[in-house]
C-alpha positions as CSV (number, residue, x, y, z in Angstrom):
1,M,-14.3,-13.2,3.5
2,T,-11.9,-14.8,1.0
3,Q,-8.2,-14.0,0.8
4,D,-8.8,-12.1,-2.4
5,E,-11.4,-10.0,-0.7
6,K,-9.1,-9.2,2.2
7,W,-6.3,-8.3,-0.2
8,M,-8.6,-5.9,-2.1
9,K,-9.9,-4.4,1.1
10,N,-6.3,-3.6,2.3
11,Y,-5.4,-2.4,-1.2
12,E,-8.4,0.0,-1.2
13,E,-7.5,1.3,2.3
14,V,-4.0,2.2,1.2
15,V,-5.2,3.9,-2.0
16,T,-7.9,5.8,-0.2
17,F,-5.4,6.9,2.5
18,I,-2.9,8.2,-0.1
19,E,-5.6,10.0,-2.2
20,S,-7.3,11.6,0.7
21,N,-4.2,12.7,2.6
22,K,-2.0,13.4,-0.4
23,R,0.9,11.6,1.2
24,N,2.0,8.0,2.0
25,P,1.3,6.3,5.3
26,S,3.9,7.0,8.0
27,K,5.6,4.2,10.0
28,Y,5.8,6.7,12.9
29,V,2.0,7.1,13.3
30,D,0.4,4.2,15.1
31,E,-2.9,4.4,13.1
32,E,-1.0,4.2,9.8
33,R,1.6,1.6,10.7
34,G,-0.6,-1.3,9.6
35,L,-0.8,0.2,6.1
36,V,2.9,0.5,5.9
37,N,3.5,-3.0,7.1
38,W,0.9,-4.4,4.6
39,C,2.8,-2.7,1.7
40,K,6.1,-3.9,3.0
41,H,4.8,-7.5,3.2
42,Q,3.4,-7.3,-0.4
43,R,6.9,-6.2,-1.7
44,K,8.4,-9.2,0.1
45,I,5.9,-11.6,-1.5
46,I,6.6,-10.1,-4.9
47,N,10.4,-10.5,-4.5
48,A,9.9,-14.1,-3.4
49,G,7.8,-14.7,-6.5
50,G,4.7,-15.8,-4.7
51,M,2.1,-13.2,-5.8
52,K,-0.6,-13.7,-8.4
53,P,0.0,-11.7,-11.7
54,E,-3.3,-9.8,-11.3
55,R,-2.3,-8.7,-7.8
56,I,1.2,-7.7,-9.0
57,K,-0.4,-5.4,-11.6
58,K,-2.7,-3.8,-9.0
59,F,0.2,-3.4,-6.5
60,E,2.4,-1.8,-9.2
61,E,-0.4,0.8,-9.8
62,L,-0.4,1.4,-6.0
63,Q,3.4,1.9,-6.0
64,A,3.1,4.4,-8.9
65,L,0.5,6.4,-6.9
66,A,2.8,6.2,-3.8
67,E,5.8,7.4,-5.9
68,M,4.0,10.7,-6.6
69,Y,3.9,11.5,-2.9
70,K,7.2,9.9,-2.0
71,R,8.9,13.1,-0.6
72,V,5.8,14.8,0.8
73,N,6.2,16.1,4.3
74,Q,3.5,14.6,6.6
75,Y,3.6,17.6,8.9
76,Q,2.6,20.3,6.5
């Protein structure tokens, strides 16, 4: 599996999680912590200027989706 395939797999996992649960992953739930850490790491790479332009575009779409559920209570 190439790096691009791994990146897309993680991207799809986060998108699927947000769309199916109607909320962002929580850093307080062990099963979701990996998704949170992946997103955090991607933001660090973007800020350092080390991400490919096509990945930046996809990640910005993910952030827009996450923004819709930013203040959703996970315990509803």
